[in-house]
C-alpha positions, 0 to 999 in steps of 0.5 A: 300567222294572223298579224294586225300592222300598223306600218305608218308612224313616225319617231321623235325626230318628225316635227310635232311628235311625242317624245314617247314615239321612241322604241320604249313607248312604240313597243308598250302601246302596240302591246296595249293596242294589240298591233302585232307588227308596227313600221319603224317610221323615219328610217331616213333620219341619221340619228333615228336610223342609228338608234334603230340599228343599235336596238333592234334585234333581227327576228326574220327575214327583214323583220326586227323586234324590240321587247317582243314587237315585231318592226319593219323599216319604214319611212315617210318622204315628201316630194315636191315638184312642178308639173303642168304650171302647178306645184305638187306635193305628194307624201310616199310611204317607203317599205325597206326590206332590212336594215341594209336596204334602208341604209342604201336608200338613205344613201341615195336619198341624202344626195337629194336633201337634208335627211337630218332636218326632219323625220319626214324629208322634204325632197325636191324631186318628182314622184317619178324620180323618188321611185327611180331612186328608192328602187334603184338602190333597194329593188325590193323596197316598196313605195305607197302613196300616202294618205292618197286623198289629203288636199294638200300632200297627196297624190290625189289631193285637191290642191296639189295632186293629180287625176291618176297614178299614171299622171303622177308618176309616168314610167314608174306607175307600174312599180305602185301596187298599194295605195294607203287611203288615209284617215278621211276616206275608207274602202267604200269611197275608194271602190267608187273608182274603178281605176283602184281596183289593181291596187291593195287598198292599206290603212295605217295610223300615220301616228305622231303619238303612241295613243294614236297607233292603230287607229287604222291597220291593216291585217295580214295571215302570212305563212311566215313572218317575213317582209317578202310574205307581206310584200307578195300579200299586198302585191297579189291582193290575195284575200287569203293573206290580206284579210282586211283593214281597220278604219277610222270613220272617215267623217272623222278625219281632218278633211273629209268635207270641204271648208274654210277653218278660218270661218268655221264653215263646213260644206258638203260638196253639194253646198260647195257647188251651190256657193261656187267653190268659195266661203260664204262668209269671206269669199275665198276659196275653200279647201276642197276635201276628200269626199268631193275629190272622190266624187270628181274621180268617181265612175261608180255609184256610192254603194258599189263593192268590187268582187275582190274587195277585202273587208273592213271594220270601223272603229272609234279609238277606246280612249274616245269611247271611254271618255264619252261614256265617263264624261271625261277627257279622253286622255285625262287620269281617270280614262287613262286608268279605266283603259289600263285596267280594261286592257289587262282584263281583256287583252288589247284595245282592239280586242275590246273594240271589235272581238270581245262579245258584248255579254263578256264585257259586261262582266268586266266594264261599266255598263255605259262603256259596254253600250258605247262599244255596242253602239260603235260596233253598230255604227250608231254615231253622230258625226259632224265631219271634219274639214279643212285640218279640222278633225270631225266630232263623233258623238256616241248617243248615250243616255245621260248617267244618273249615277256618279259610280262606275258600275 
């Protein structure tokens, strides 16, 4: 069974997260987006865990359902520790083999920190110790380094990360078999680092609001919808079961380029080197972004593709496409109304962006929307790269509209 999965997201109990990231909101937007399997997010939070237990119904081994949408128990945990004279901040995505496994993990983690303080708890333990605790509590659990290249909070981040999984996780490194690439990198960037060939490269949204669900996702073809089948596909990196990923254009991510947001300075890695790693306006060190960090660890040239690499497709979220095509904000009433109409007509956001032939779209969508979708599929975009926490700006080059009507 083909499944589009988004397993990294957050609940209303995480900071800066929409109240609509409750189960009704998640289920509604999963259907609009075309997502078949969601993570619960935040199973470590006591109140959210209680809601999940009360409202999710068993729907297979390790799988649960709410209003027709399937869920796996997932959470993100921040580990902070000191190593080699530096403070390390690394976020991890946890997959639990069911409610009981999640409960066992929670019982052990609550000994190490306050799980009720935030949906994504911060624990003062090393990544190695976190894996020991999680896998000791639930041996079938999976631990995935989250958004692996983000400067401040990731395993390879320029500000607090490491140069290898082994350096970060010590004796537990062998238990990791998947890495989340994050919004600011894409598979070709990761393919340049040969040490990552043995990992399944996955992509998920890290959504804090329902409109951002599915902006990145991973596509599976499983013999059955079960936790163990999904984990086996990741562990084996079987291209017949792990079909590919759906990606943000990495330049749109918040940390693709280097820069200093306070000064409005965005720099390529080459420009950073020319300025000695400092902001040309204020002289302070710039935040080294994902592209620069990949360059530091890469041992292959740009364009290299490992033989076993799985496919990927890059997209711009449909609300952004519609906003630019219709000349309105991406979440204005007019754009949301057109979004709903098109999804009802064609099935889901992902079908519109990736699958529906343009000639079919033309029979139900404004001409400028059809042209915008075509250009996104072809990668005909103008992108100002994101930097230092500032999202990049994507522009779809369209001719100026001369008529105010949609059709």
